[in-house]
N, C-alpha and C positions, 0 to 999 in steps of 0.2 A: 549469717542469718539474718542480720540488720539490714542489709542490702536489700535480701528477696523480701521482706517485710515491707519496706519502702516501696519496692516495684508493686507489689501486689496492691499495696495501698493506693498509689496513683492509678493503676489501671482500674479499681476499681471506683476511686472517685471519680475517672475519665468517663467510664460506662454511665454512672450517676447522673454526672453534669451534663454531658452531652446528651443521653437520652432524655432527661427534663428539659433541656433547650428545644431538642427535636421534636417533641412533642408539642411544647408550647407555643413555638414558632412556626411550626409546619404541617404537624398532623391534626392538631385541634383547629387550627383555623380551615383546613379543607373539610372536617367532618361539619363545621359550623355552617358552611355553604349548602348542606345537605339538608332536606326537609323531613319530619316525621320519622316514619320506622327505620329510612336509611341512614339517617343520624343517628340514630339508637343504636342500631346495628354496628356502624363503622366505632362508635366510641366504646362499645363493650368490648369489638374485636383487638381495639389499639389497647385497652386496660387487660385484657385477658392475655395479650402477648409480651406487654411490657412488665407486668407485677412481677413475673417470677425473675425477670431478669433486671429490673430495677431493684427489688428488696434485696436480692441476694447480693447485688454490689454495694448496696448500702449497708448492708449487715458484714460484708467482708472490710469494707471502708471503717465501720465503728470498730471492728475487732482487732484490725490491725492496727489501726491509730491508737486505740488504747494500749495494745503490745507496744507499740515503740514508743509513745509517751513514757511506759512504766522503765522501758530500758533505759531512755534519754535521760532521764530527770528523776532525782530522788527529790522531796519535796522538804526544801529546808522549813525554818520556822520564819525566814524574813521572805515574803512573797517576792519573786522575781518578775519581770516583764514577760517572760515565759510562763511563768505560773498563772498571770491573769489573762495573757490570750490564750493559753489552753482552757481554762475555766470557762471564758466566753464561749470558745469553741465548742467543749462540752456542753455547755448550757444550749447553744442554738444548735447541736446535734439532736438533742432531745426535744427541742419545740420541732425540729424538721421531722423528726420520728412520728411525735404526737398529729401533727399537721397532716403528714402524707397518710397517715392511719385513717382519720376523721376524714379526708378527703376520698381514698380510694376504699374503704370498706364502711362508712358511714354515711357521708353524705352524697356522695357519688350514687350509689344504691339507691336511697332515699329519693334521690332526685329522678333517677329513672322508674322508681315505683309510682311517684307522683306524676309524671308524664303518662306513663301507661293507665294510668286510672282517671284521666282527665282533669286531674286537681290543680290546683295554682302552684305553681312552680316557687312555692317561698323558698327552697333550700338554694335555688340557684346563686343569689347574692352571696350567702356565705360560703358556698362552695367557690366561686370565683374569688371571694376575697382571701381565702386560704391557700388556693393555688397560686395565687400573686405572691403571698407570703411564702409559701415554699419554694418558690423560684428565687426571690431576693435572698433568701437564707442560702440555699443551693449554691447561689452565688457567690457568696460572701465568705463561705468554709473555705474553699480554695485559696482565697486571699489570707485568711488567718493561719491556714496550713504554711503558706510563703512567709509571715510573719514567724511563725514558732522556728522555721529553720533557721531564719537571721538571728532570734534572740538566743537561739540554744547554745551559743559559744559567748554571750555576754559574760 
C-alpha cells in the first residue's frame, strides 16, 4: 500500500510541477504576445483547462503526502531533521495553496474584470508577484520531498 501511495504522490507532484513550469515558461509567454481580447481569451482558456487538472493533482499530492507522512513517522517529543523538513514542507504547501487560490480565483478574475472595464490594472503587479512565489514554492517542494526521503532512516 505504501508503494502505491508513493507512486500516486509522485505522479500527482509531477503533474502539478510540470504543468506549472509549462504554463509559466511556455503558455503564458505566448499569451503575452497577443493583444486585447485574444490575449484575455487565451489566458481564460488556459486557466479553464488547467485548473481541474492542476488542482486535482495538488489535492492528490497533499492527501497522499499527509498519508505517507503519517505512515512513515510517528512524532516523538524530540524533533528530528525529518520532523523539521516535514514541518517546513507542510507550511510551504499551505502557502502554495493560499497563493494558488488567490492567483486563480481572486486576483486573476479581478484583473480580467479591470481589463474588461477599462480600469487601471492595479492587480497585475501583485498577481505577478504571487505567481512567481508560487513557482518558487512549487520547485522547492520536490526538493524537500527528496530530503525527507533521505532523512527518513536517520
